[in-house]
PDB file as gemmi writes it, atoms N, CA and C in Angstrom:
CRYST1    1.000    1.000    1.000  90.00  90.00  90.00 P 1                      
ATOM      1  N   UNK A   1      94.486 106.268 118.588  1.00  0.00           N  
ATOM      2  CA  UNK A   1      94.075 106.268 117.195  1.00  0.00           C  
ATOM      3  C   UNK A   1      94.128 107.699 116.685  1.00  0.00           C  
ATOM      4  N   UNK A   2      94.726 107.831 115.515  1.00  0.00           N  
ATOM      5  CA  UNK A   2      94.791 109.119 114.851  1.00  0.00           C  
ATOM      6  C   UNK A   2      93.990 109.050 113.553  1.00  0.00           C  
ATOM      7  N   UNK A   3      93.341 110.146 113.239  1.00  0.00           N  
ATOM      8  CA  UNK A   3      92.583 110.219 111.994  1.00  0.00           C  
ATOM      9  C   UNK A   3      93.488 110.782 110.902  1.00  0.00           C  
ATOM     10  N   UNK A   4      93.430 110.161 109.735  1.00  0.00           N  
ATOM     11  CA  UNK A   4      94.220 110.588 108.586  1.00  0.00           C  
ATOM     12  C   UNK A   4      93.320 110.714 107.367  1.00  0.00           C  
ATOM     13  N   UNK A   5      93.738 111.561 106.442  1.00  0.00           N  
ATOM     14  CA  UNK A   5      93.165 111.568 105.096  1.00  0.00           C  
ATOM     15  C   UNK A   5      94.217 110.945 104.192  1.00  0.00           C  
ATOM     16  N   UNK A   6      93.828 109.947 103.424  1.00  0.00           N  
ATOM     17  CA  UNK A   6      94.757 109.264 102.531  1.00  0.00           C  
ATOM     18  C   UNK A   6      95.143 110.221 101.404  1.00  0.00           C  
ATOM     19  N   UNK A   7      96.450 110.427 101.243  1.00  0.00           N  
ATOM     20  CA  UNK A   7      96.962 111.286 100.175  1.00  0.00           C  
ATOM     21  C   UNK A   7      97.427 110.474  98.978  1.00  0.00           C  
ATOM     22  N   UNK A   8      98.051 109.326  99.250  1.00  0.00           N  
ATOM     23  CA  UNK A   8      98.579 108.476  98.190  1.00  0.00           C  
ATOM     24  C   UNK A   8      98.625 107.046  98.690  1.00  0.00           C  
ATOM     25  N   UNK A   9      98.347 106.099  97.819  1.00  0.00           N  
ATOM     26  CA  UNK A   9      98.424 104.685  98.156  1.00  0.00           C  
ATOM     27  C   UNK A   9      99.563 104.078  97.343  1.00  0.00           C  
ATOM     28  N   UNK A  10     100.556 103.535  98.046  1.00  0.00           N  
ATOM     29  CA  UNK A  10     101.691 102.927  97.356  1.00  0.00           C  
ATOM     30  C   UNK A  10     101.417 101.463  97.018  1.00  0.00           C  
ATOM     31  N   UNK A  11     100.784 100.743  97.948  1.00  0.00           N  
ATOM     32  CA  UNK A  11     100.409  99.341  97.724  1.00  0.00           C  
ATOM     33  C   UNK A  11      99.082  99.070  98.413  1.00  0.00           C  
ATOM     34  N   UNK A  12      98.158  98.486  97.682  1.00  0.00           N  
ATOM     35  CA  UNK A  12      96.858  98.120  98.256  1.00  0.00           C  
ATOM     36  C   UNK A  12      96.981  96.818  99.044  1.00  0.00           C  
ATOM     37  N   UNK A  13      95.987  96.544  99.844  1.00  0.00           N  
ATOM     38  CA  UNK A  13      95.863  95.270 100.535  1.00  0.00           C  
ATOM     39  C   UNK A  13      95.896  94.166  99.483  1.00  0.00           C  
ATOM     40  N   UNK A  14      96.851  93.228  99.563  1.00  0.00           N  
ATOM     41  CA  UNK A  14      96.958  92.200  98.517  1.00  0.00           C  
ATOM     42  C   UNK A  14      95.722  91.324  98.380  1.00  0.00           C  
ATOM     43  N   UNK A  15      94.936  91.185  99.448  1.00  0.00           N  
ATOM     44  CA  UNK A  15      93.718  90.369  99.369  1.00  0.00           C  
ATOM     45  C   UNK A  15      92.522  91.170  98.874  1.00  0.00           C  
ATOM     46  N   UNK A  16      92.655  92.483  98.782  1.00  0.00           N  
ATOM     47  CA  UNK A  16      91.572  93.318  98.275  1.00  0.00           C  
ATOM     48  C   UNK A  16      90.439  93.554  99.243  1.00  0.00           C  
ATOM     49  N   UNK A  17      90.592  93.171 100.493  1.00  0.00           N  
ATOM     50  CA  UNK A  17      89.514  93.314 101.474  1.00  0.00           C  
ATOM     51  C   UNK A  17      89.397  94.754 101.985  1.00  0.00           C  
ATOM     52  N   UNK A  18      90.527  95.447 102.109  1.00  0.00           N  
ATOM     53  CA  UNK A  18      90.552  96.802 102.658  1.00  0.00           C  
ATOM     54  C   UNK A  18      91.103  97.757 101.605  1.00  0.00           C  
ATOM     55  N   UNK A  19      90.257  98.223 100.720  1.00  0.00           N  
ATOM     56  CA  UNK A  19      90.678  99.127  99.656  1.00  0.00           C  
ATOM     57  C   UNK A  19      90.594 100.564 100.165  1.00  0.00           C  
ATOM     58  N   UNK A  20      91.647 101.324  99.950  1.00  0.00           N  
ATOM     59  CA  UNK A  20      91.634 102.740 100.277  1.00  0.00           C  
ATOM     60  C   UNK A  20      92.063 103.530  99.050  1.00  0.00           C  
ATOM     61  N   UNK A  21      91.608 104.771  98.992  1.00  0.00           N  
ATOM     62  CA  UNK A  21      91.909 105.633  97.851  1.00  0.00           C  
ATOM     63  C   UNK A  21      92.209 107.033  98.362  1.00  0.00           C  
ATOM     64  N   UNK A  22      92.940 107.819  97.595  1.00  0.00           N  
ATOM     65  CA  UNK A  22      93.176 109.202  98.002  1.00  0.00           C  
ATOM     66  C   UNK A  22      91.855 109.895  98.334  1.00  0.00           C  
ATOM     67  N   UNK A  23      91.867 110.620  99.439  1.00  0.00           N  
ATOM     68  CA  UNK A  23      90.661 111.301  99.910  1.00  0.00           C  
ATOM     69  C   UNK A  23      89.903 110.534 100.978  1.00  0.00           C  
ATOM     70  N   UNK A  24      90.153 109.224 101.110  1.00  0.00           N  
ATOM     71  CA  UNK A  24      89.480 108.427 102.144  1.00  0.00           C  
ATOM     72  C   UNK A  24      89.915 108.877 103.536  1.00  0.00           C  
ATOM     73  N   UNK A  25      89.018 108.748 104.475  1.00  0.00           N  
ATOM     74  CA  UNK A  25      89.298 109.014 105.888  1.00  0.00           C  
ATOM     75  C   UNK A  25      89.556 107.671 106.563  1.00  0.00           C  
ATOM     76  N   UNK A  26      90.688 107.561 107.254  1.00  0.00           N  
ATOM     77  CA  UNK A  26      91.023 106.321 107.957  1.00  0.00           C  
ATOM     78  C   UNK A  26      91.463 106.660 109.378  1.00  0.00           C  
ATOM     79  N   UNK A  27      91.396 105.669 110.253  1.00  0.00           N  
ATOM     80  CA  UNK A  27      91.893 105.796 111.615  1.00  0.00           C  
ATOM     81  C   UNK A  27      93.040 104.805 111.778  1.00  0.00           C  
ATOM     82  N   UNK A  28      94.140 105.271 112.392  1.00  0.00           N  
ATOM     83  CA  UNK A  28      95.340 104.453 112.526  1.00  0.00           C  
ATOM     84  C   UNK A  28      95.781 104.429 113.978  1.00  0.00           C  
ATOM     85  N   UNK A  29      95.968 103.221 114.507  1.00  0.00           N  
ATOM     86  CA  UNK A  29      96.508 103.050 115.848  1.00  0.00           C  
ATOM     87  C   UNK A  29      98.023 102.982 115.786  1.00  0.00           C  
ATOM     88  N   UNK A  30      98.667 103.700 116.693  1.00  0.00           N  
ATOM     89  CA  UNK A  30     100.126 103.701 116.795  1.00  0.00           C  
ATOM     90  C   UNK A  30     100.488 103.220 118.195  1.00  0.00           C  
ATOM     91  N   UNK A  31     101.290 102.184 118.286  1.00  0.00           N  
ATOM     92  CA  UNK A  31     101.711 101.653 119.580  1.00  0.00           C  
ATOM     93  C   UNK A  31     102.671 102.639 120.244  1.00  0.00           C  
ATOM     94  N   UNK A  32     102.368 103.033 121.477  1.00  0.00           N  
ATOM     95  CA  UNK A  32     103.173 103.980 122.260  1.00  0.00           C  
ATOM     96  C   UNK A  32     103.581 105.201 121.431  1.00  0.00           C  
ATOM     97  N   UNK A  33     102.613 106.009 121.028  1.00  0.00           N  
ATOM     98  CA  UNK A  33     102.908 107.130 120.129  1.00  0.00           C  
ATOM     99  C   UNK A  33     103.812 108.210 120.733  1.00  0.00           C  
ATOM    100  N   UNK A  34     103.996 108.214 122.017  1.00  0.00           N  
ATOM    101  CA  UNK A  34     104.856 109.211 122.662  1.00  0.00           C  
ATOM    102  C   UNK A  34     106.341 108.881 122.544  1.00  0.00           C  
ATOM    103  N   UNK A  35     106.685 107.696 122.024  1.00  0.00           N  
ATOM    104  CA  UNK A  35     108.087 107.298 121.854  1.00  0.00           C  
ATOM    105  C   UNK A  35     108.480 107.311 120.375  1.00  0.00           C  
ATOM    106  N   UNK A  36     109.752 107.620 120.074  1.00  0.00           N  
ATOM    107  CA  UNK A  36     110.220 107.458 118.692  1.00  0.00           C  
ATOM    108  C   UNK A  36     110.012 106.012 118.249  1.00  0.00           C  
ATOM    109  N   UNK A  37     109.642 105.834 117.002  1.00  0.00           N  
ATOM    110  CA  UNK A  37     109.294 104.503 116.494  1.00  0.00           C  
ATOM    111  C   UNK A  37     110.419 103.488 116.667  1.00  0.00           C  
ATOM    112  N   UNK A  38     111.672 103.896 116.531  1.00  0.00           N  
ATOM    113  CA  UNK A  38     112.774 102.940 116.618  1.00  0.00           C  
ATOM    114  C   UNK A  38     113.224 102.644 118.048  1.00  0.00           C  
ATOM    115  N   UNK A  39     112.584 103.264 119.039  1.00  0.00           N  
ATOM    116  CA  UNK A  39     112.938 103.005 120.438  1.00  0.00           C  
ATOM    117  C   UNK A  39     111.942 102.108 121.163  1.00  0.00           C  
ATOM    118  N   UNK A  40     110.924 101.637 120.482  1.00  0.00           N  
ATOM    119  CA  UNK A  40     109.909 100.810 121.128  1.00  0.00           C  
ATOM    120  C   UNK A  40     110.367  99.363 121.146  1.00  0.00           C  
ATOM    121  N   UNK A  41     110.760  98.923 122.319  1.00  0.00           N  
ATOM    122  CA  UNK A  41     111.161  97.529 122.542  1.00  0.00           C  
ATOM    123  C   UNK A  41     110.650  97.156 123.927  1.00  0.00           C  
ATOM    124  N   UNK A  42     109.696  96.263 124.010  1.00  0.00           N  
ATOM    125  CA  UNK A  42     109.189  95.817 125.305  1.00  0.00           C  
ATOM    126  C   UNK A  42     108.583  94.428 125.175  1.00  0.00           C  
ATOM    127  N   UNK A  43     108.157  93.870 126.287  1.00  0.00           N  
ATOM    128  CA  UNK A  43     107.624  92.507 126.301  1.00  0.00           C  
ATOM    129  C   UNK A  43     106.348  92.385 125.463  1.00  0.00           C  
ATOM    130  N   UNK A  44     105.544  93.438 125.394  1.00  0.00           N  
ATOM    131  CA  UNK A  44     104.308  93.385 124.618  1.00  0.00           C  
ATOM    132  C   UNK A  44     104.573  93.437 123.121  1.00  0.00           C  
ATOM    133  N   UNK A  45     105.592  94.171 122.706  1.00  0.00           N  
ATOM    134  CA  UNK A  45     105.868  94.306 121.291  1.00  0.00           C  
ATOM    135  C   UNK A  45     106.771  93.205 120.767  1.00  0.00           C  
ATOM    136  N   UNK A  46     107.759  92.790 121.555  1.00  0.00           N  
ATOM    137  CA  UNK A  46     108.687  91.763 121.100  1.00  0.00           C  
ATOM    138  C   UNK A  46     110.107  92.290 121.019  1.00  0.00           C  
ATOM    139  N   UNK A  47     110.982  91.495 120.464  1.00  0.00           N  
ATOM    140  CA  UNK A  47     112.400  91.831 120.427  1.00  0.00           C  
ATOM    141  C   UNK A  47     112.766  92.878 119.372  1.00  0.00           C  
ATOM    142  N   UNK A  48     112.085  92.890 118.269  1.00  0.00           N  
ATOM    143  CA  UNK A  48     112.460  93.831 117.217  1.00  0.00           C  
ATOM    144  C   UNK A  48     111.792  95.186 117.467  1.00  0.00           C  
ATOM    145  N   UNK A  49     112.489  96.275 117.109  1.00  0.00           N  
ATOM    146  CA  UNK A  49     111.871  97.590 117.295  1.00  0.00           C  
ATOM    147  C   UNK A  49     110.726  97.792 116.317  1.00  0.00           C  
ATOM    148  N   UNK A  50     109.798  98.628 116.700  1.00  0.00           N  
ATOM    149  CA  UNK A  50     108.722  99.006 115.800  1.00  0.00           C  
ATOM    150  C   UNK A  50     109.354  99.805 114.675  1.00  0.00           C  
ATOM    151  N   UNK A  51     108.909  99.615 113.476  1.00  0.00           N  
ATOM    152  CA  UNK A  51     109.575 100.233 112.337  1.00  0.00           C  
ATOM    153  C   UNK A  51     109.289 101.702 112.148  1.00  0.00           C  
ATOM    154  N   UNK A  52     110.202 102.337 111.472  1.00  0.00           N  
ATOM    155  CA  UNK A  52     110.010 103.716 111.072  1.00  0.00           C  
ATOM    156  C   UNK A  52     111.033 104.668 111.642  1.00  0.00           C  
ATOM    157  N   UNK A  53     111.068 105.847 111.032  1.00  0.00           N  
ATOM    158  CA  UNK A  53     112.003 106.881 111.447  1.00  0.00           C  
ATOM    159  C   UNK A  53     111.324 108.031 112.170  1.00  0.00           C  
ATOM    160  N   UNK A  54     110.012 108.012 112.316  1.00  0.00           N  
ATOM    161  CA  UNK A  54     109.302 109.118 112.959  1.00  0.00           C  
ATOM    162  C   UNK A  54     109.695 109.206 114.423  1.00  0.00           C  
ATOM    163  N   UNK A  55     109.995 110.417 114.884  1.00  0.00           N  
ATOM    164  CA  UNK A  55     110.402 110.600 116.284  1.00  0.00           C  
ATOM    165  C   UNK A  55     109.279 111.169 117.138  1.00  0.00           C  
ATOM    166  N   UNK A  56     108.311 111.889 116.535  1.00  0.00           N  
ATOM    167  CA  UNK A  56     107.151 112.382 117.293  1.00  0.00           C  
ATOM    168  C   UNK A  56     106.015 112.686 116.316  1.00  0.00           C  
ATOM    169  N   UNK A  57     104.807 112.644 116.834  1.00  0.00           N  
ATOM    170  CA  UNK A  57     103.620 112.919 116.029  1.00  0.00           C  
ATOM    171  C   UNK A  57     103.219 114.373 116.240  1.00  0.00           C  
ATOM    172  N   UNK A  58     103.019 115.085 115.140  1.00  0.00           N  
ATOM    173  CA  UNK A  58     102.605 116.488 115.186  1.00  0.00           C  
ATOM    174  C   UNK A  58     101.349 116.650 114.324  1.00  0.00           C  
ATOM    175  N   UNK A  59     100.390 117.403 114.830  1.00  0.00           N  
ATOM    176  CA  UNK A  59      99.161 117.664 114.095  1.00  0.00           C  
ATOM    177  C   UNK A  59      99.466 118.301 112.746  1.00  0.00           C  
ATOM    178  N   UNK A  60      98.834 117.796 111.712  1.00  0.00           N  
ATOM    179  CA  UNK A  60      98.976 118.356 110.376  1.00  0.00           C  
ATOM    180  C   UNK A  60     100.087 117.753 109.545  1.00  0.00           C  
ATOM    181  N   UNK A  61     100.932 116.922 110.133  1.00  0.00           N  
ATOM    182  CA  UNK A  61     102.006 116.288 109.375  1.00  0.00           C  
ATOM    183  C   UNK A  61     101.467 115.151 108.514  1.00  0.00           C  
ATOM    184  N   UNK A  62     102.157 114.904 107.416  1.00  0.00           N  
ATOM    185  CA  UNK A  62     101.852 113.743 106.580  1.00  0.00           C  
ATOM    186  C   UNK A  62     102.830 112.632 106.953  1.00  0.00           C  
ATOM    187  N   UNK A  63     102.349 111.406 106.961  1.00  0.00           N  
ATOM    188  CA  UNK A  63     103.185 110.255 107.294  1.00  0.00           C  
ATOM    189  C   UNK A  63     103.051 109.192 106.211  1.00  0.00           C  
ATOM    190  N   UNK A  64     104.138 108.497 105.945  1.00  0.00           N  
ATOM    191  CA  UNK A  64     104.076 107.300 105.104  1.00  0.00           C  
ATOM    192  C   UNK A  64     104.104 106.113 106.053  1.00  0.00           C  
ATOM    193  N   UNK A  65     103.132 105.206 105.892  1.00  0.00           N  
ATOM    194  CA  UNK A  65     102.972 104.111 106.851  1.00  0.00           C  
ATOM    195  C   UNK A  65     102.777 102.783 106.152  1.00  0.00           C  
ATOM    196  N   UNK A  66     103.217 101.720 106.822  1.00  0.00           N  
ATOM    197  CA  UNK A  66     102.839 100.356 106.453  1.00  0.00           C  
ATOM    198  C   UNK A  66     101.749  99.979 107.440  1.00  0.00           C  
ATOM    199  N   UNK A  67     100.594  99.600 106.928  1.00  0.00           N  
ATOM    200  CA  UNK A  67      99.434  99.361 107.787  1.00  0.00           C  
ATOM    201  C   UNK A  67      99.089  97.887 107.874  1.00  0.00           C  
ATOM    202  N   UNK A  68      98.727  97.459 109.082  1.00  0.00           N  
ATOM    203  CA  UNK A  68      98.200  96.120 109.317  1.00  0.00           C  
ATOM    204  C   UNK A  68      96.689  96.245 109.216  1.00  0.00           C  
ATOM    205  N   UNK A  69      96.074  95.334 108.494  1.00  0.00           N  
ATOM    206  CA  UNK A  69      94.651  95.440 108.219  1.00  0.00           C  
ATOM    207  C   UNK A  69      93.759  94.793 109.262  1.00  0.00           C  
ATOM    208  N   UNK A  70      94.332  94.243 110.319  1.00  0.00           N  
ATOM    209  CA  UNK A  70      93.517  93.527 111.295  1.00  0.00           C  
ATOM    210  C   UNK A  70      93.576  94.178 112.671  1.00  0.00           C  
ATOM    211  N   UNK A  71      93.309  95.458 112.760  1.00  0.00           N  
ATOM    212  CA  UNK A  71      93.348  96.160 114.038  1.00  0.00           C  
ATOM    213  C   UNK A  71      92.347  95.572 115.035  1.00  0.00           C  
ATOM    214  N   UNK A  72      91.234  95.061 114.551  1.00  0.00           N  
ATOM    215  CA  UNK A  72      90.228  94.500 115.450  1.00  0.00           C  
ATOM    216  C   UNK A  72      90.789  93.353 116.295  1.00  0.00           C  
ATOM    217  N   UNK A  73      91.768  92.618 115.770  1.00  0.00           N  
ATOM    218  CA  UNK A  73      92.367  91.529 116.538  1.00  0.00           C  
ATOM    219  C   UNK A  73      93.205  92.048 117.701  1.00  0.00           C  
ATOM    220  N   UNK A  74      93.696  93.286 117.600  1.00  0.00           N  
ATOM    221  CA  UNK A  74      94.482  93.876 118.680  1.00  0.00           C  
ATOM    222  C   UNK A  74      93.603  94.460 119.774  1.00  0.00           C  
ATOM    223  N   UNK A  75      92.348  94.753 119.462  1.00  0.00           N  
ATOM    224  CA  UNK A  75      91.417  95.319 120.439  1.00  0.00           C  
ATOM    225  C   UNK A  75      90.057  94.653 120.262  1.00  0.00           C  
ATOM    226  N   UNK A  76      89.941  93.360 120.604  1.00  0.00           N  
ATOM    227  CA  UNK A  76      88.720  92.615 120.311  1.00  0.00           C  
ATOM    228  C   UNK A  76      87.540  92.909 121.227  1.00  0.00           C  
ATOM    229  N   UNK A  77      87.691  93.765 122.221  1.00  0.00           N  
ATOM    230  CA  UNK A  77      86.633  93.987 123.199  1.00  0.00           C  
ATOM    231  C   UNK A  77      85.469  94.799 122.658  1.00  0.00           C  
ATOM    232  N   UNK A  78      85.566  95.305 121.446  1.00  0.00           N  
ATOM    233  CA  UNK A  78      84.510  96.158 120.908  1.00  0.00           C  
ATOM    234  C   UNK A  78      84.766  97.627 121.182  1.00  0.00           C  
ATOM    235  N   UNK A  79      85.874  97.953 121.831  1.00  0.00           N  
ATOM    236  CA  UNK A  79      86.186  99.345 122.157  1.00  0.00           C  
ATOM    237  C   UNK A  79      86.331 100.188 120.895  1.00  0.00           C  
ATOM    238  N   UNK A  80      86.814  99.589 119.821  1.00  0.00           N  
ATOM    239  CA  UNK A  80      86.972 100.357 118.586  1.00  0.00           C  
ATOM    240  C   UNK A  80      85.633 100.833 118.060  1.00  0.00           C  
ATOM    241  N   UNK A  81      84.604  99.981 118.111  1.00  0.00           N  
ATOM    242  CA  UNK A  81      83.290 100.371 117.625  1.00  0.00           C  
ATOM    243  C   UNK A  81      82.668 101.438 118.514  1.00  0.00           C  
ATOM    244  N   UNK A  82      82.999 101.437 119.787  1.00  0.00           N  
ATOM    245  CA  UNK A  82      82.461 102.425 120.720  1.00  0.00           C  
ATOM    246  C   UNK A  82      83.114 103.785 120.500  1.00  0.00           C  
ATOM    247  N   UNK A  83      84.416 103.807 120.225  1.00  0.00           N  
ATOM    248  CA  UNK A  83      85.168 105.056 120.142  1.00  0.00           C  
ATOM    249  C   UNK A  83      85.281 105.620 118.735  1.00  0.00           C  
ATOM    250  N   UNK A  84      85.213 104.764 117.722  1.00  0.00           N  
ATOM    251  CA  UNK A  84      85.433 105.205 116.355  1.00  0.00           C  
ATOM    252  C   UNK A  84      84.361 104.613 115.462  1.00  0.00           C  
ATOM    253  N   UNK A  85      83.990 105.321 114.413  1.00  0.00           N  
ATOM    254  CA  UNK A  85      82.911 104.824 113.544  1.00  0.00           C  
ATOM    255  C   UNK A  85      83.203 103.416 113.028  1.00  0.00           C  
ATOM    256  N   UNK A  86      82.239 102.483 113.165  1.00  0.00           N  
ATOM    257  CA  UNK A  86      82.477 101.101 112.753  1.00  0.00           C  
ATOM    258  C   UNK A  86      82.583 100.915 111.244  1.00  0.00           C  
ATOM    259  N   UNK A  87      82.142 101.831 110.437  1.00  0.00           N  
ATOM    260  CA  UNK A  87      82.148 101.655 108.985  1.00  0.00           C  
ATOM    261  C   UNK A  87      83.333 102.334 108.308  1.00  0.00           C  
ATOM    262  N   UNK A  88      84.327 102.780 109.082  1.00  0.00           N  
ATOM    263  CA  UNK A  88      85.524 103.374 108.468  1.00  0.00           C  
ATOM    264  C   UNK A  88      86.684 102.403 108.599  1.00  0.00           C  
ATOM    265  N   UNK A  89      87.676 102.586 107.758  1.00  0.00           N  
ATOM    266  CA  UNK A  89      88.859 101.730 107.822  1.00  0.00           C  
ATOM    267  C   UNK A  89      89.695 102.082 109.042  1.00  0.00           C  
ATOM    268  N   UNK A  90      90.007 101.055 109.837  1.00  0.00           N  
ATOM    269  CA  UNK A  90      90.824 101.213 111.035  1.00  0.00           C  
ATOM    270  C   UNK A  90      92.007 100.269 110.928  1.00  0.00           C  
ATOM    271  N   UNK A  91      93.201 100.824 111.086  1.00  0.00           N  
ATOM    272  CA  UNK A  91      94.426 100.068 110.862  1.00  0.00           C  
ATOM    273  C   UNK A  91      95.375 100.208 112.039  1.00  0.00           C  
ATOM    274  N   UNK A  92      96.448  99.419 112.015  1.00  0.00           N  
ATOM    275  CA  UNK A  92      97.557  99.544 112.956  1.00  0.00           C  
ATOM    276  C   UNK A  92      98.804  99.811 112.134  1.00  0.00           C  
ATOM    277  N   UNK A  93      99.589 100.818 112.518  1.00  0.00           N  
ATOM    278  CA  UNK A  93     100.798 101.165 111.772  1.00  0.00           C  
ATOM    279  C   UNK A  93     101.961 100.282 112.217  1.00  0.00           C  
ATOM    280  N   UNK A  94     102.503  99.496 111.296  1.00  0.00           N  
ATOM    281  CA  UNK A  94     103.678  98.673 111.571  1.00  0.00           C  
ATOM    282  C   UNK A  94     104.950  99.503 111.516  1.00  0.00           C  
ATOM    283  N   UNK A  95     104.978 100.492 110.634  1.00  0.00           N  
ATOM    284  CA  UNK A  95     106.057 101.462 110.628  1.00  0.00           C  
ATOM    285  C   UNK A  95     105.507 102.787 110.138  1.00  0.00           C  
ATOM    286  N   UNK A  96     106.144 103.868 110.614  1.00  0.00           N  
ATOM    287  CA  UNK A  96     105.709 105.213 110.273  1.00  0.00           C  
ATOM    288  C   UNK A  96     106.937 106.076 110.000  1.00  0.00           C  
ATOM    289  N   UNK A  97     106.941 106.728 108.846  1.00  0.00           N  
ATOM    290  CA  UNK A  97     108.041 107.616 108.460  1.00  0.00           C  
ATOM    291  C   UNK A  97     107.503 109.004 108.175  1.00  0.00           C  
ATOM    292  N   UNK A  98     108.317 110.034 108.421  1.00  0.00           N  
ATOM    293  CA  UNK A  98     107.918 111.379 107.975  1.00  0.00           C  
ATOM    294  C   UNK A  98     107.974 111.432 106.452  1.00  0.00           C  
ATOM    295  N   UNK A  99     107.230 112.357 105.870  1.00  0.00           N  
ATOM    296  CA  UNK A  99     107.242 112.509 104.414  1.00  0.00           C  
ATOM    297  C   UNK A  99     107.014 113.972 104.060  1.00  0.00           C  
ATOM    298  N   UNK A 100     107.307 114.316 102.836  1.00  0.00           N  
ATOM    299  CA  UNK A 100     107.152 115.695 102.363  1.00  0.00           C  
ATOM    300  C   UNK A 100     105.812 115.955 101.704  1.00  0.00           C  
ATOM    301  N   UNK A 101     104.978 114.944 101.545  1.00  0.00           N  
ATOM    302  CA  UNK A 101     103.716 115.119 100.802  1.00  0.00           C  
ATOM    303  C   UNK A 101     102.866 116.218 101.364  1.00  0.00           C  
TER     304      UNK A 101                                                      
END                                                                             
């Protein structure tokens, strides 16, 4: 999980359950963050590559991401509440791209 500050919101959660705004602090899980996003193909992820053009994560970089709003379903053991504040938005990145923001 990486901590981000929201700089810009391109599309809100269509159901309105997870609203974020510029300045919000969020935590984002990235599957196998040590691999380029387009090279992740395994039995756990499925046949299609994980989306995005990002090749590595660097501290201080801005990223444009498509976020899944149900990270708790990916880690239902309660580990998220133990490791990260339970009252903050926690997401899973479906795709991650570098950006100039």
